[in-house]
Backbone as JSON, one array per atom type, in Angstrom:
{
  "sequence": "MNHMGRRGIRGALNDVLNNEQSRWYFVVNDSIAVVILISVVLLILETIPSIGGLYPAFFYNAEIVVIGLFTTEYFVRLWVAEHPLLYVRSFFGVIDAAAILPGFFVILLPTLFPLHSLVALRILRVLRILRTLRLVRWVFPTEHRQKMAKDFAGGLALFNMEIFFFAYFSFVVIAGSLMYAVESSVLGSPFVSIPDGMWWAIVTMTTVGYGDFVPVTALGKIVASLTMVSGLVLLAMLVAVVGRTMQTVLFGSPLEVFDRDRQ",
  "N": [[272.96, 104.96, -175.1], [273.8, 105.38, -171.6], [271.82, 103.19, -171.86], [272.95, 100.86, -172.85], [275.52, 100.86, -170.86], [274.81, 100.78, -168.57], [273.78, 98.17, -169.08], [276.4, 97.22, -170.15], [277.96, 96.72, -166.92], [276.05, 95.58, -165.3], [276.37, 92.96, -167.04], [279.21, 92.43, -167.08], [280.04, 92.44, -163.95], [277.88, 89.46, -163.47], [279.41, 88.85, -164.38], [281.83, 88.4, -162.6], [280.56, 87.44, -160.52], [278.99, 85.57, -160.88], [280.35, 83.89, -163.27], [282.54, 81.71, -164.1], [284.35, 80.75, -165.98], [285.47, 84.11, -165.85], [288.28, 85.69, -164.81], [287.9, 86.84, -162.39], [286.13, 86.36, -161.14], [287.02, 84.47, -159.08], [288.15, 85.29, -157.1], [286.97, 87.65, -156.39], [284.45, 86.16, -155.44], [286.22, 84.25, -153.73], [287.03, 85.54, -151.98], [284.63, 87.11, -150.7], [283.75, 84.89, -148.98], [285.91, 84.38, -146.95], [285.82, 87.31, -146.12], [283.03, 85.92, -144.67], [284.49, 83.65, -143.18], [285.36, 85.22, -141.09], [283.05, 86.87, -140.19], [281.96, 84.79, -138.56], [283.22, 83.7, -136.9], [283.95, 86.08, -135.5], [281.05, 87.06, -134.48], [280.94, 84.1, -132.68], [283.24, 85.35, -131.07], [281.82, 86.89, -130.29], [279.57, 85.96, -128.29], [281.11, 85.16, -125.68], [281.1, 85.26, -123.21], [282.81, 86.51, -121.78], [284.11, 88.55, -123.65], [283.02, 89.66, -124.96], [281.68, 91.07, -123.5], [283.19, 92.65, -122.75], [284.66, 94.3, -124.63], [282.19, 95.58, -126.47], [282.36, 97.69, -128.41], [283.32, 97.64, -130.22], [282.41, 95.44, -131.47], [280.51, 96.4, -131.97], [280.55, 97.86, -134.39], [282.47, 96.71, -136.08], [279.44, 94.65, -136.42], [278.64, 97.0, -137.92], [280.17, 97.22, -140.24], [280.24, 94.55, -141.48], [277.63, 93.72, -141.96], [277.04, 96.0, -144.04], [279.47, 95.48, -145.76], [277.79, 92.15, -147.07], [275.14, 93.13, -146.87], [275.71, 94.48, -149.5], [276.5, 92.83, -151.39], [274.15, 91.09, -151.61], [272.7, 93.03, -152.67], [273.77, 93.4, -155.16], [274.16, 91.32, -155.97], [271.17, 90.75, -156.42], [270.38, 92.55, -158.65], [271.79, 91.48, -160.82], [270.64, 89.47, -161.2], [269.5, 87.6, -163.81], [266.88, 86.57, -163.23], [265.62, 88.09, -161.07], [263.26, 87.61, -158.87], [263.89, 84.64, -158.57], [266.33, 83.91, -156.78], [265.86, 85.06, -154.75], [264.3, 83.67, -153.79], [265.48, 81.33, -154.29], [267.28, 78.93, -151.81], [270.18, 79.61, -151.14], [269.41, 82.59, -151.56], [267.75, 83.25, -149.67], [269.1, 82.07, -147.45], [270.89, 84.53, -147.39], [269.56, 86.75, -147.17], [268.71, 86.46, -144.66], [270.94, 86.47, -142.82], [271.76, 89.47, -143.04], [269.04, 90.68, -142.8], [268.3, 90.92, -139.69], [270.21, 92.34, -138.73], [270.33, 95.43, -139.3], [268.76, 95.26, -137.75], [269.6, 95.99, -135.63], [271.58, 98.06, -135.96], [270.12, 100.11, -136.52], [268.15, 100.16, -134.81], [268.94, 100.42, -131.81], [268.66, 101.21, -129.19], [266.06, 99.8, -129.02], [266.68, 96.67, -129.59], [269.89, 95.7, -128.63], [272.19, 94.94, -129.34], [273.01, 92.3, -128.04], [270.43, 91.22, -127.88], [269.57, 89.95, -130.46], [270.91, 87.69, -130.91], [270.14, 85.91, -131.4], [268.88, 85.7, -133.33], [270.8, 86.52, -135.33], [272.81, 83.95, -135.39], [271.45, 82.92, -137.59], [273.36, 83.81, -139.74], [275.75, 82.01, -139.5], [274.52, 79.93, -140.99], [275.95, 80.87, -143.27], [278.1, 79.81, -143.85], [278.1, 77.97, -145.06], [278.55, 79.09, -148.24], [281.02, 78.7, -147.79], [282.23, 76.79, -148.99], [283.32, 77.01, -151.87], [286.33, 78.06, -150.65], [287.62, 75.34, -150.34], [288.73, 74.49, -152.44], [291.5, 75.59, -152.11], [292.69, 74.01, -150.74], [294.94, 72.79, -152.11], [297.38, 74.18, -152.87], [299.51, 74.67, -154.12], [301.85, 73.48, -156.77], [303.07, 71.65, -155.98], [301.94, 70.51, -153.36], [299.99, 69.42, -154.74], [301.05, 67.46, -156.18], [301.91, 65.28, -154.24], [299.49, 64.87, -153.61], [298.74, 63.26, -156.14], [300.82, 60.87, -155.65], [299.77, 60.02, -153.2], [298.55, 57.18, -151.89], [297.77, 57.22, -154.58], [296.23, 58.76, -156.12], [293.25, 60.82, -154.85], [293.02, 60.82, -152.0], [294.36, 62.05, -149.65], [293.17, 64.61, -150.55], [290.31, 64.33, -150.15], [290.62, 63.64, -147.31], [290.6, 65.85, -146.23], [288.95, 68.13, -147.39], [287.28, 66.23, -145.3], [287.29, 67.32, -143.48], [286.87, 70.06, -143.58], [284.27, 70.12, -144.28], [283.21, 68.7, -141.76], [284.01, 70.81, -139.99], [282.3, 72.51, -141.08], [280.33, 71.56, -139.62], [279.77, 71.24, -137.41], [280.41, 74.16, -136.38], [277.99, 74.96, -137.18], [276.33, 73.79, -135.63], [276.59, 73.01, -133.48], [276.42, 76.66, -132.77], [273.68, 76.42, -133.7], [272.56, 74.84, -131.73], [272.86, 76.62, -128.75], [271.14, 78.76, -129.88], [269.13, 77.66, -129.06], [268.79, 77.29, -126.47], [270.8, 78.65, -124.68], [268.45, 80.37, -123.54], [267.37, 79.23, -121.57], [267.57, 79.08, -118.29], [269.93, 78.43, -116.29], [271.14, 76.96, -118.09], [273.56, 74.94, -119.34], [274.98, 76.22, -122.07], [276.72, 78.96, -122.75], [277.67, 80.2, -124.95], [278.56, 79.57, -128.41], [280.59, 78.72, -128.85], [280.96, 76.95, -126.37], [278.89, 74.92, -127.67], [279.72, 74.72, -129.25], [281.28, 72.42, -128.38], [279.76, 70.7, -127.03], [279.24, 69.82, -130.36], [280.42, 68.36, -131.05], [281.32, 66.17, -129.81], [278.83, 65.11, -129.48], [278.82, 64.49, -132.52], [281.24, 62.64, -133.05], [279.76, 60.22, -131.2], [280.74, 59.76, -128.89], [279.91, 61.16, -126.29], [279.96, 62.14, -123.37], [278.33, 64.16, -121.65], [277.95, 65.87, -120.63], [276.9, 68.26, -121.43], [274.12, 69.11, -121.17], [270.76, 69.27, -123.82], [267.95, 70.48, -122.8], [265.49, 71.57, -124.35], [263.0, 71.37, -126.48], [263.16, 72.06, -129.24], [265.69, 72.01, -128.96], [266.42, 69.28, -128.31], [265.28, 68.44, -131.09], [267.43, 69.46, -132.46], [269.34, 67.97, -131.38], [269.0, 65.3, -132.01], [269.12, 66.11, -135.08], [271.55, 66.3, -134.86], [273.26, 63.86, -133.96], [272.36, 62.51, -136.05], [273.9, 63.93, -138.5], [276.54, 63.11, -137.82], [276.89, 60.57, -137.77], [276.42, 60.34, -140.81], [279.12, 61.05, -141.25], [280.66, 60.72, -140.33], [280.4, 57.98, -141.79], [280.72, 58.41, -143.81], [283.75, 58.99, -143.36], [285.01, 56.7, -142.91], [284.07, 54.85, -144.89], [286.78, 56.47, -147.08], [289.08, 56.3, -145.24], [289.15, 53.43, -145.96], [288.74, 53.16, -148.82], [291.43, 53.97, -149.89], [293.37, 51.98, -147.92], [292.91, 49.9, -148.88], [293.29, 50.88, -152.31], [296.45, 52.06, -151.07], [297.82, 48.67, -150.08], [296.46, 47.54, -151.88], [296.63, 47.79, -154.5], [294.99, 49.9, -157.21], [291.5, 49.59, -156.94], [289.54, 48.46, -159.16], [291.49, 47.2, -160.73], [291.65, 45.64, -159.06], [289.44, 44.22, -159.23], [289.09, 44.64, -161.9], [291.36, 42.09, -161.94], [289.99, 40.17, -160.67], [288.15, 39.22, -162.57], [289.52, 38.2, -164.02]],
  "CA": [[273.66, 105.13, -174.36], [273.59, 105.45, -170.62], [271.44, 101.61, -171.4], [274.34, 100.13, -173.53], [276.42, 100.96, -169.5], [274.39, 99.9, -167.59], [273.97, 96.59, -168.86], [277.3, 96.33, -169.6], [278.49, 96.75, -166.21], [275.6, 94.65, -165.18], [277.25, 91.66, -167.61], [280.69, 92.41, -166.86], [279.29, 92.44, -162.78], [277.16, 88.68, -163.41], [279.76, 87.44, -164.71], [282.13, 88.66, -161.23], [279.69, 86.67, -159.64], [278.57, 83.97, -161.77], [281.18, 83.05, -164.36], [283.62, 80.39, -163.63], [285.51, 81.08, -166.47], [286.25, 84.71, -165.46], [289.75, 85.14, -163.76], [288.09, 88.09, -161.34], [284.93, 85.25, -159.79], [287.49, 83.28, -157.84], [288.86, 86.71, -156.36], [285.5, 87.85, -156.25], [284.06, 85.41, -154.51], [287.13, 83.8, -152.83], [287.25, 87.34, -150.97], [283.54, 86.92, -150.01], [283.79, 83.96, -148.85], [286.7, 84.58, -146.38], [284.56, 87.76, -145.28], [282.27, 85.56, -144.21], [284.43, 82.98, -141.86], [285.42, 86.11, -140.45], [282.05, 87.85, -139.49], [281.27, 84.03, -137.77], [284.59, 84.27, -136.14], [283.18, 87.31, -134.75], [280.02, 86.12, -134.11], [281.32, 83.41, -131.51], [283.81, 85.6, -130.03], [280.89, 87.71, -129.12], [278.9, 85.53, -127.41], [282.54, 84.1, -124.37], [281.18, 86.89, -122.02], [284.67, 87.23, -121.04], [285.44, 88.32, -124.35], [281.8, 90.43, -126.47], [281.34, 91.75, -122.47], [284.52, 93.64, -122.55], [284.83, 95.13, -126.43], [280.72, 95.47, -127.5], [281.99, 99.03, -129.26], [284.94, 97.2, -131.16], [282.09, 94.28, -131.77], [279.01, 96.6, -133.22], [281.24, 98.79, -135.32], [282.66, 94.99, -136.36], [278.26, 94.07, -137.03], [278.6, 96.79, -139.21], [280.94, 96.91, -141.28], [279.56, 93.21, -143.04], [276.37, 94.57, -142.53], [277.33, 96.57, -144.86], [279.52, 94.4, -147.1], [276.55, 91.76, -146.24], [273.35, 93.7, -147.85], [275.93, 95.9, -150.89], [276.7, 91.85, -151.88], [273.19, 90.82, -151.89], [271.5, 93.71, -153.68], [274.35, 93.0, -156.52], [273.52, 89.75, -156.91], [269.65, 90.75, -156.91], [270.34, 93.52, -159.25], [272.73, 90.85, -161.87], [270.74, 87.7, -161.15], [268.24, 86.85, -164.75], [265.26, 86.17, -162.07], [265.63, 88.33, -159.25], [262.28, 86.81, -157.64], [264.09, 83.48, -158.4], [267.52, 83.86, -156.39], [265.13, 85.64, -153.7], [263.25, 82.98, -153.08], [266.99, 80.09, -154.11], [268.45, 78.61, -150.97], [271.44, 81.03, -150.7], [269.28, 83.32, -151.25], [266.79, 83.59, -148.5], [270.52, 82.37, -146.11], [272.05, 86.13, -148.03], [268.11, 88.11, -146.65], [268.26, 86.38, -142.93], [271.62, 87.11, -142.43], [271.18, 90.22, -142.85], [268.19, 91.53, -141.34], [268.68, 91.0, -137.82], [271.93, 93.4, -137.73], [269.84, 95.91, -139.95], [267.21, 96.15, -135.95], [270.82, 96.27, -134.13], [272.02, 98.81, -135.91], [268.96, 101.42, -136.95], [267.08, 100.22, -133.25], [270.07, 99.74, -131.02], [267.4, 100.74, -127.95], [265.12, 98.55, -128.48], [267.22, 96.19, -129.83], [270.96, 95.9, -128.56], [273.73, 94.24, -129.89], [273.52, 90.66, -127.93], [269.29, 90.78, -127.98], [269.37, 89.37, -131.15], [271.6, 86.9, -131.5], [269.58, 83.88, -131.42], [268.59, 85.49, -135.14], [271.94, 86.92, -136.08], [273.33, 83.55, -136.09], [271.46, 82.61, -139.1], [274.57, 83.84, -140.61], [275.98, 81.21, -139.76], [274.53, 79.55, -142.17], [276.11, 81.98, -144.77], [279.68, 79.34, -144.05], [277.76, 76.8, -146.77], [279.46, 79.7, -148.97], [282.35, 78.6, -148.15], [282.67, 75.6, -149.37], [284.52, 77.38, -153.31], [287.97, 77.41, -150.46], [288.24, 74.5, -150.53], [290.07, 74.46, -153.88], [292.56, 76.33, -151.7], [293.77, 72.64, -150.09], [296.22, 71.69, -153.15], [297.61, 75.57, -153.5], [300.72, 74.27, -155.4], [302.11, 72.22, -157.43], [303.66, 70.28, -154.27], [301.15, 69.49, -153.02], [299.09, 68.29, -156.02], [302.02, 65.68, -157.19], [302.1, 64.93, -153.65], [298.27, 64.19, -153.33], [298.44, 61.42, -156.58], [301.23, 59.89, -155.31], [299.44, 59.52, -151.82], [297.53, 56.25, -152.58], [297.53, 56.93, -156.39], [294.71, 59.78, -156.55], [292.12, 61.83, -153.79], [292.75, 61.06, -150.88], [294.11, 63.5, -149.24], [292.04, 66.05, -150.88], [289.16, 63.87, -149.83], [290.6, 63.44, -145.9], [290.31, 67.72, -146.11], [287.56, 68.15, -147.54], [286.1, 65.57, -144.94], [287.77, 68.01, -142.12], [286.34, 71.02, -143.8], [282.77, 69.52, -144.35], [282.73, 68.69, -139.88], [284.2, 71.47, -139.1], [281.35, 73.77, -140.47], [278.41, 71.14, -139.39], [280.18, 71.39, -135.7], [279.86, 75.45, -135.99], [276.51, 75.18, -137.39], [275.15, 72.69, -134.97], [277.21, 74.83, -131.95], [275.46, 77.68, -133.05], [271.88, 76.6, -133.15], [272.15, 74.5, -129.65], [273.34, 77.95, -128.19], [270.73, 79.91, -129.84], [267.95, 77.66, -128.89], [269.37, 76.71, -125.41], [271.21, 79.44, -124.37], [267.83, 81.32, -122.66], [267.38, 78.51, -120.0], [267.49, 79.09, -116.57], [270.9, 76.79, -115.47], [272.23, 76.71, -118.99], [275.65, 74.97, -119.62], [275.41, 76.0, -123.04], [276.44, 79.63, -122.06], [278.77, 80.79, -125.46], [279.16, 78.91, -129.05], [282.64, 77.42, -128.27], [280.57, 75.54, -125.61], [277.72, 74.54, -128.03], [280.9, 73.72, -130.87], [281.84, 71.48, -127.83], [278.75, 69.28, -126.99], [279.12, 68.97, -131.17], [281.95, 67.66, -131.66], [281.24, 65.19, -128.6], [277.93, 64.08, -129.95], [278.98, 63.83, -133.36], [281.89, 61.7, -132.3], [279.42, 59.82, -131.11], [281.7, 59.71, -127.28], [278.63, 61.59, -125.58], [279.5, 62.36, -122.04], [276.74, 64.23, -120.55], [278.09, 67.44, -119.12], [276.17, 69.56, -121.51], [272.34, 68.13, -122.57], [269.6, 69.44, -124.25], [266.22, 70.12, -122.54], [263.89, 71.74, -124.75], [262.01, 70.36, -127.28], [264.08, 72.66, -129.92], [267.81, 71.19, -128.63], [266.15, 67.47, -129.01], [265.46, 68.37, -131.99], [269.13, 70.06, -132.64], [270.24, 67.21, -131.69], [269.11, 64.32, -132.53], [270.09, 66.09, -136.57], [273.64, 66.09, -135.6], [273.92, 62.88, -134.23], [271.93, 61.5, -137.01], [274.7, 64.06, -139.94], [278.0, 62.31, -137.62], [277.08, 59.08, -137.53], [276.91, 59.9, -141.71], [280.32, 61.89, -141.6], [282.07, 59.36, -139.66], [280.36, 57.01, -142.22], [282.29, 58.8, -145.34], [285.55, 59.28, -143.15], [285.35, 55.1, -142.59], [284.56, 54.93, -147.01], [287.79, 57.29, -147.42], [290.22, 55.36, -145.01], [289.4, 52.06, -146.29], [289.45, 52.66, -149.88], [292.49, 54.43, -149.23], [294.24, 51.45, -147.34], [293.2, 49.0, -149.85], [294.6, 51.0, -152.67], [297.87, 51.5, -150.99], [297.83, 47.37, -150.21], [296.17, 46.07, -153.36], [296.09, 49.1, -155.94], [292.85, 50.45, -157.91], [289.67, 49.04, -156.52], [288.9, 48.07, -160.28], [292.01, 47.28, -160.83], [291.27, 44.37, -158.31], [288.56, 43.38, -159.46], [289.19, 43.88, -162.73], [292.11, 40.44, -161.78], [289.6, 38.61, -159.87], [287.61, 38.77, -163.55], [290.21, 37.39, -165.42]],
  "C": [[274.6, 104.87, -173.36], [272.96, 103.72, -170.58], [272.0, 101.08, -171.37], [274.68, 100.02, -171.69], [275.91, 100.99, -168.93], [274.53, 98.74, -167.71], [275.68, 95.8, -169.68], [278.33, 96.18, -168.34], [277.37, 95.6, -164.74], [276.14, 93.37, -165.92], [278.42, 91.33, -167.09], [280.4, 92.19, -164.67], [278.78, 90.68, -162.26], [278.08, 88.08, -163.57], [281.77, 87.66, -163.1], [281.57, 87.65, -160.27], [279.41, 85.18, -159.99], [279.35, 83.19, -161.98], [282.38, 82.53, -163.98], [284.72, 80.69, -164.27], [286.13, 82.31, -166.0], [287.48, 84.43, -164.2], [289.37, 85.87, -162.52], [286.87, 86.78, -160.07], [286.1, 84.81, -158.86], [287.77, 84.32, -157.36], [287.79, 86.86, -155.79], [284.59, 86.89, -154.43], [284.38, 84.36, -152.96], [286.93, 84.4, -151.42], [285.83, 87.09, -149.52], [283.01, 86.04, -148.44], [284.66, 83.93, -147.09], [286.51, 85.41, -145.08], [283.25, 87.3, -144.7], [282.34, 84.25, -142.96], [284.81, 84.86, -141.0], [284.55, 87.15, -139.5], [281.92, 85.89, -138.27], [282.18, 83.31, -136.63], [284.15, 84.96, -135.08], [282.0, 87.01, -133.57], [279.96, 85.47, -132.7], [282.0, 84.13, -130.77], [282.54, 86.12, -129.65], [280.04, 86.86, -127.99], [280.07, 84.42, -126.07], [281.73, 85.75, -124.0], [282.68, 87.61, -122.1], [285.65, 88.12, -122.39], [283.88, 89.86, -125.13], [281.53, 91.11, -125.02], [282.06, 93.2, -122.11], [284.96, 94.58, -123.58], [283.42, 94.69, -127.05], [280.52, 96.8, -127.89], [282.96, 98.03, -130.51], [283.18, 95.75, -131.75], [280.23, 94.68, -132.66], [279.6, 97.58, -134.06], [281.88, 97.87, -136.66], [280.83, 94.46, -137.73], [277.98, 94.98, -137.65], [278.66, 97.73, -140.21], [281.0, 95.48, -142.24], [278.43, 93.74, -142.35], [276.26, 94.95, -143.67], [277.99, 95.91, -146.76], [278.34, 93.05, -147.07], [275.05, 92.11, -147.38], [274.09, 94.12, -149.14], [276.54, 94.54, -151.89], [275.47, 91.51, -152.23], [272.12, 91.68, -152.94], [272.45, 93.46, -155.29], [274.03, 92.49, -156.69], [272.24, 89.36, -157.09], [269.66, 90.83, -158.0], [271.12, 92.74, -161.22], [271.86, 89.71, -162.22], [269.01, 88.56, -162.52], [266.66, 86.63, -163.94], [265.64, 86.86, -161.03], [265.0, 87.39, -158.11], [263.25, 85.46, -157.77], [265.12, 83.11, -157.41], [267.19, 84.96, -155.08], [264.97, 84.76, -152.49], [263.86, 81.22, -152.71], [267.4, 80.48, -152.0], [269.08, 79.03, -150.52], [271.01, 82.59, -150.47], [268.18, 83.8, -149.79], [268.1, 83.79, -147.18], [270.6, 84.1, -145.93], [271.09, 87.13, -146.73], [268.6, 88.18, -144.69], [269.63, 86.49, -142.04], [271.97, 88.27, -141.99], [270.17, 91.85, -142.1], [268.18, 91.98, -140.33], [269.64, 92.45, -137.57], [271.54, 94.59, -138.39], [269.04, 96.52, -138.04], [268.99, 96.47, -135.13], [270.94, 97.89, -135.06], [270.81, 99.93, -136.01], [268.56, 101.0, -135.61], [268.0, 99.96, -132.04], [269.26, 99.97, -129.45], [266.47, 99.98, -127.8], [265.67, 97.32, -128.96], [268.61, 96.23, -129.72], [271.91, 94.54, -128.56], [273.73, 92.22, -129.69], [272.44, 89.8, -127.95], [268.66, 89.52, -129.07], [270.14, 89.03, -132.09], [271.56, 85.69, -131.8], [269.59, 84.37, -133.27], [269.51, 85.54, -136.52], [272.83, 85.41, -136.54], [272.87, 82.32, -136.87], [272.71, 82.82, -140.39], [275.44, 82.5, -140.81], [275.92, 80.84, -140.62], [275.57, 80.22, -144.01], [277.61, 80.25, -145.46], [279.42, 78.45, -145.0], [278.54, 77.75, -148.21], [280.23, 79.42, -149.71], [283.22, 77.42, -148.3], [283.89, 76.04, -150.99], [286.19, 76.92, -151.97], [287.71, 75.8, -150.55], [289.09, 73.82, -151.57], [291.39, 74.73, -153.42], [293.35, 75.31, -150.41], [294.8, 72.39, -151.16], [296.31, 73.42, -153.74], [298.39, 75.31, -154.86], [300.8, 73.28, -155.18], [302.25, 71.38, -156.61], [302.38, 69.27, -153.97], [299.73, 68.98, -153.66], [299.69, 67.13, -156.41], [302.08, 64.63, -155.42], [300.85, 64.15, -153.02], [298.0, 63.19, -154.55], [299.89, 60.64, -155.68], [301.19, 59.34, -154.13], [298.7, 58.75, -152.9], [296.69, 56.72, -153.94], [296.41, 58.03, -156.76], [294.78, 60.46, -155.24], [292.28, 61.5, -152.67], [292.88, 61.46, -150.32], [292.78, 64.33, -149.24], [290.81, 65.2, -150.13], [289.0, 64.18, -148.09], [290.51, 65.31, -145.92], [289.32, 68.27, -146.1], [286.54, 67.31, -146.83], [286.29, 66.86, -143.89], [287.65, 69.74, -142.0], [284.48, 71.23, -143.55], [282.53, 69.61, -142.36], [283.06, 69.48, -139.48], [283.1, 72.85, -139.51], [280.2, 73.15, -140.07], [278.84, 70.81, -137.75], [279.79, 73.23, -135.43], [278.77, 75.68, -136.18], [275.72, 74.48, -136.39], [275.34, 73.25, -133.78], [276.25, 75.47, -131.84], [273.51, 77.87, -132.62], [271.68, 76.23, -132.62], [272.2, 75.41, -128.73], [272.0, 78.89, -128.47], [269.38, 78.79, -129.66], [267.78, 76.74, -127.25], [270.06, 77.58, -124.18], [270.6, 80.39, -123.33], [266.87, 80.08, -121.07], [267.96, 78.87, -119.0], [268.84, 78.34, -115.82], [271.87, 76.37, -117.23], [273.35, 75.71, -119.35], [276.46, 75.82, -121.3], [275.21, 77.76, -123.64], [277.07, 80.24, -123.78], [278.27, 80.05, -126.68], [279.8, 78.57, -128.76], [281.53, 76.69, -127.23], [279.15, 74.78, -127.19], [278.3, 73.83, -129.48], [281.42, 72.32, -129.96], [281.33, 70.49, -127.34], [279.27, 68.59, -128.84], [279.55, 68.31, -131.42], [281.84, 66.4, -130.67], [280.47, 64.06, -129.07], [277.85, 63.64, -131.57], [279.75, 62.83, -133.44], [281.48, 60.8, -131.92], [280.09, 59.55, -129.41], [280.57, 59.93, -126.03], [278.97, 61.61, -123.64], [278.92, 63.81, -121.38], [277.23, 65.46, -119.73], [277.68, 68.72, -120.39], [274.5, 68.69, -122.23], [271.63, 69.14, -123.23], [268.47, 69.76, -123.35], [264.94, 70.36, -122.99], [263.69, 71.04, -125.56], [262.97, 70.57, -128.5], [265.66, 72.38, -129.78], [267.43, 69.82, -128.74], [266.45, 67.63, -129.85], [267.26, 68.18, -133.09], [270.06, 69.22, -132.75], [270.57, 66.15, -131.49], [269.77, 64.24, -134.24], [271.33, 66.13, -136.81], [274.25, 64.44, -134.98], [273.59, 61.74, -135.58], [273.18, 62.07, -138.84], [276.61, 63.2, -138.41], [277.99, 61.39, -137.92], [277.32, 59.01, -140.02], [278.47, 60.54, -142.26], [280.88, 60.84, -141.3], [281.6, 58.52, -140.74], [281.79, 57.31, -143.53], [283.19, 58.83, -144.84], [285.95, 57.56, -143.79], [286.2, 54.58, -144.27], [286.16, 55.35, -146.99], [288.85, 56.05, -146.98], [289.68, 54.67, -146.27], [288.69, 52.33, -147.39], [290.52, 53.21, -149.84], [293.35, 53.14, -148.8], [293.75, 50.42, -148.16], [293.12, 49.22, -151.03], [295.87, 50.69, -152.18], [298.4, 49.5, -150.86], [297.46, 46.36, -151.35], [296.15, 46.67, -154.58], [294.84, 49.27, -155.76], [292.5, 49.11, -157.3], [289.8, 47.78, -158.0], [289.84, 47.67, -160.73], [292.18, 45.56, -160.25], [291.01, 43.53, -158.61], [288.42, 43.13, -161.12], [289.99, 42.34, -163.27], [291.36, 39.78, -161.19], [288.73, 38.32, -160.71], [288.15, 37.42, -164.28], [290.39, 35.96, -164.85]]
}
């Protein structure tokens, strides 16, 4: 009976975490995504000297809460997984583990690892923002907005634009955080906080290139190269979305134009 009870609890938790047909799936996973966003914002604010230096106790306690929630989620996912080792070795499994391990050093060994000492490793938590892509479905939370999307260029133009900006924001946070991680330790580096890295990422990905923030390390240049390529890809996607929208607005559906030309 006890064994059957554990199987029932395990099955219920598996439905909540992995079964999109469950009514609790989106509630729980969207809540996790919101916690991830909050943790990323806290990590960004912590790197700002004028904020992180004034409220160290707040950020330390927030780290304990975040690590506790992420650890609970990790072990629950591990427990309900049909093949636990596959989850551990999966992309999100590795990211989930990397997001919590540095926090344990900070919490359990505070004298050896102060809060700011492992910020470069704790930045790996930013990669968990990829799990928040499920929040894209919130861009149409009401029937009014869904109707507006259908009326706008006869399709998903508005939806595509909002997905683009959500993805763009995610790339800016990840690129800015990585650049801060690899460049902040350099003497005289302008990357003194994650917001500085995010500003550089925006300037780089939009191909503006002011030159006020320049990486000098080999890893920094690698991150910069990947950011430039990512920026070009995202801009190409934006051009495609806008071009398709304009074609639809001016000439109707592209498929209709193609069929009409063939006739």
